[in-house]
C-alpha positions in Angstrom: 53.3 151.0 101.3 56.6 149.6 102.5 55.7 146.2 101.1 54.9 147.7 97.7 58.3 149.6 97.7 60.2 146.4 98.5 58.3 144.5 95.8 59.0 147.3 93.3 62.7 147.2 94.2 62.9 143.4 93.9 61.0 143.5 90.6 63.4 146.1 89.2 66.4 144.1 90.3 65.1 140.9 88.8 64.2 142.6 85.5 67.4 144.5 85.4 69.5 141.4 85.9 67.9 139.5 83.0 70.1 140.0 79.9 70.6 138.1 76.8 73.6 138.6 74.6 72.1 137.9 71.1 75.5 136.9 69.8 75.8 134.2 72.4 72.3 133.0 71.8 72.9 132.8 68.0 76.1 130.9 68.5 74.3 128.2 70.4 71.7 127.8 67.6 72.4 124.7 65.5 72.3 124.7 61.7 70.9 122.1 59.4 74.3 120.3 59.4 74.3 119.8 63.2 72.9 116.8 64.9 69.7 117.2 67.0 70.9 114.6 69.5 74.3 113.0 70.2 74.5 109.8 72.2 77.6 108.0 73.4 77.7 104.3 74.1 74.3 104.0 72.4 72.2 100.8 72.2 69.2 100.5 70.0 66.8 97.4 70.0 64.8 96.5 66.9 61.7 94.5 67.6 58.5 93.4 65.9 55.5 92.3 67.9 57.6 92.3 71.1 60.1 89.9 69.5 63.7 91.1 69.5 65.0 91.1 65.9 68.3 93.0 66.3 70.5 94.9 68.7 72.7 97.7 67.5 75.4 99.3 69.7 77.7 102.1 68.8 80.2 104.3 70.6 78.7 107.5 69.1 75.3 108.1 67.5 74.3 111.4 65.9 70.6 111.9 65.2 69.6 114.4 62.5 66.0 115.5 62.3 65.2 117.2 59.0 62.9 116.4 56.1 64.7 113.1 55.8 65.7 112.1 59.3 68.8 109.9 59.7 71.2 108.6 62.3 74.9 108.7 61.7 77.2 106.2 63.5 80.6 107.7 62.8 82.7 105.5 65.2 81.5 102.1 64.0 78.7 99.7 64.8 78.1 96.3 66.3 74.8 94.8 65.1 73.5 91.4 66.3 70.6 89.7 64.6 68.3 87.3 66.5 65.7 84.6 65.4 62.2 84.3 66.8 63.6 82.3 69.8 66.1 84.9 70.8 69.1 83.0 69.5 71.9 85.0 67.7 71.8 84.2 64.0 74.5 86.6 62.7 76.7 89.4 63.8 77.7 92.5 61.7 80.4 95.1 62.4 81.5 98.1 60.4 83.6 101.2 60.8 80.8 103.6 59.8 77.0 103.4 59.3 74.1 105.6 58.4 70.5 104.7 59.1 67.8 106.4 57.0 64.7 106.3 59.3 61.9 106.8 56.8 63.3 104.1 54.5 64.2 101.8 57.4 67.6 101.2 55.6 71.0 101.1 57.2 74.1 101.4 55.1 77.3 100.1 56.6 80.7 101.1 55.2 84.4 100.4 55.9 85.7 97.0 56.8 82.2 95.4 57.0 82.2 91.9 58.5 79.2 89.7 58.8 79.5 86.3 60.5 76.6 83.7 60.8 76.1 81.1 63.5 78.0 78.5 61.4 81.1 80.7 61.3 80.7 81.7 57.7 82.2 85.1 57.1 81.4 87.9 54.7 83.9 90.7 54.1 83.0 93.8 52.0 83.4 97.6 52.1 79.7 98.4 51.7 76.5 96.6 52.8 72.8 97.6 53.1 70.4 96.2 55.7 66.7 96.7 54.8 65.0 96.5 58.1 61.5 96.0 56.7 62.3 93.0 54.5 65.1 91.8 56.8 67.4 91.5 53.8 71.1 92.4 53.5 72.8 93.1 50.2 75.7 94.8 48.5 76.6 95.8 44.9 80.3 95.9 45.4 83.1 93.3 45.9 82.3 90.7 48.5 84.3 87.7 49.9 82.7 84.9 51.7 84.8 82.4 53.6 83.3 79.1 54.7 84.9 76.0 56.2 85.6 74.6 52.7 85.8 77.5 50.3 86.5 81.1 49.6 83.9 82.7 47.3 84.2 86.2 45.8 81.9 88.2 43.7 80.6 91.7 42.8 77.3 91.7 44.6 75.5 89.8 47.3 72.0 89.2 48.8 70.8 87.3 51.8 68.4 87.2 54.7 69.8 89.1 57.8 70.5 85.7 59.4 73.1 85.1 56.6 72.1 81.4 56.5 71.7 81.3 52.7 73.1 83.7 50.3 73.3 84.6 46.6 76.5 86.1 45.0 76.6 88.0 41.7 79.4 87.7 39.2 80.9 84.9 41.3 84.6 83.9 41.1 87.1 82.3 43.4 87.9 78.8 44.9 84.6 76.8 45.1 84.4 73.3 46.4 82.1 71.1 44.3 80.9 68.0 46.2 79.8 64.9 44.2 
């Protein structure tokens, strides 16, 4: 009888001490414009058949899980591309990026710089990386600086290694070798 009384008192204390302030609970609830996850000093590896294709690092990564999930990288990115032997082929940096997961498409914006292993450099304000096709492209002004020339245009397309490229509406100083 004493044991039952002690259990009843303990149960009453436990149940009586549980309290949820609905206003506090609702304030913790995220809306559709809030990230599901936030990572700092994030590193993401992209691979295919256990072969590293790219390594993305970012100071801040916000993951949004909705009908169209995406990752927003608001404090810039550092993206390194590799060949099948693990050698670095090109290196991309930007002030901002957004990665659309279902489409496997990353859009880089703001002071976008892409440098290949030969030191050739692309500058633009907007660039897209298609992860499935391993293609990078832009439809805005681009400037490519090589050892011999500066080429400008209003559009660009290349493999992510940036070893060969095609520029649309080309203009600038071009060296023609005979």
